[in-house]
N, C-alpha and C positions, 0 to 999 in steps of 0.2 A: 504494501500499499504505499509505504516511504517513497519508492520508486516514483511511481506514479505520480505522487503529488507533484516530488522535484522536476519530473520530465513537465509536467502541466505549469508548473511556476519560471520555468525556463522556457516554455516557448511563449507564456505571455510577457515577458521580458523582452525576447525577441520582436515578437509582432508588435511591441510597442517603439520599437527604434526605429531611427529616420531609414528612409529609403533611398537607394542611390538613381540620381535625376532620370538614368533612363527608364527605369523599371516605374515610373511614376506614370500612371494613367490620365489622360487629359479629360477635361470635364466636356462635357457635349455642348456647342454653343446652336446646336441647330442651324436654321439660316439667318443668325442673327445676322448676318454683314450682306444680305444677297440684294438687299436696296442700295449698296455702298458702291459710290461710284470707282470706277478702274482705278483711274489716279490714285484715289482716297486708300481704295484697298491696298495697294503698295506702298504707300505710306504709313498706314496702320501695319501692316505685316513688317516694313521694315523697322518700325519703333519695339513693336514687342520682340521681333527677333534679335534687338539690342540687347533686350533684358537677359536673356536665356545664358551668355558667359560668368556674370556674378551671382545668379541664380545657383549656378552648377558650381561656381566654386565655395558659395555660403553653404549650400546644400550637403557637397562631398565634406568639408567641415562639421558639418552637423553627424554624417553619417559614421565618422572619425572619432568625435566626441562621446556618441553613443556608444561606439566598440569599447572604447576606453572606461565608460561610464558602466557598463554593464558589468567589464573583465574587473575591474577594481572593486567598486561598489554594488553591483549588481543592480543598478538603478541606470536606463536610460536619460543621463544627464541633459541632453543638447533637447530631446522629444520632452521633456518639462518642461526645460526652461523657455523655450520659445522660439529656439536656434532653426526648427526643423521646418522648411519653406515649403511643404510638400502639397500646400492647397495651392499659394501662390504658382508654383511653376503647374501646376495640374490646369491652372487656368489659365497661363500664358500659354501652355501646349493646346488647351482646347481653343482660345481666339487663333492662334497661327493655323490650324486646320481649317477652321472656317472662312480665314481671309485666303487660306491656301485655294481653298473650293473655290471662290469668288474669282480670285485672280485667274485660274484653269480657265474660268467661263470665259474672260475675256482674253483666253489668248495669251498668257503670261505665264512663265516658268516662274515660280519663288524658288529662290535659292535655299537649301535645307540648311536647318539649325543643327548642331551638333549637342546633345544632351548626354555624352557619355564623360 
């Protein structure tokens, strides 16, 4: 019984840890940008894409902080302190997907964003 409790406790702590940026799923934006002009879609896409590098860097630091915190204290410190940017990354990814779809209907190919 103690083994099962230990496994459950470890699983709970790991589940609470920050995820790698590439593993975070986007929020669905539906057709939120379908009425935006093509030039505005490009402008908004570029603005959102510019947010990716600092978000990736900060999230990777949160992942590392959680790993150290769980190893030393048994607590995902970054996730509990608000350093986990999963929500912001998920929203940005969703906006980029919706804007990308709009740009493609305009005949434009958006530049890929690196989340790794």
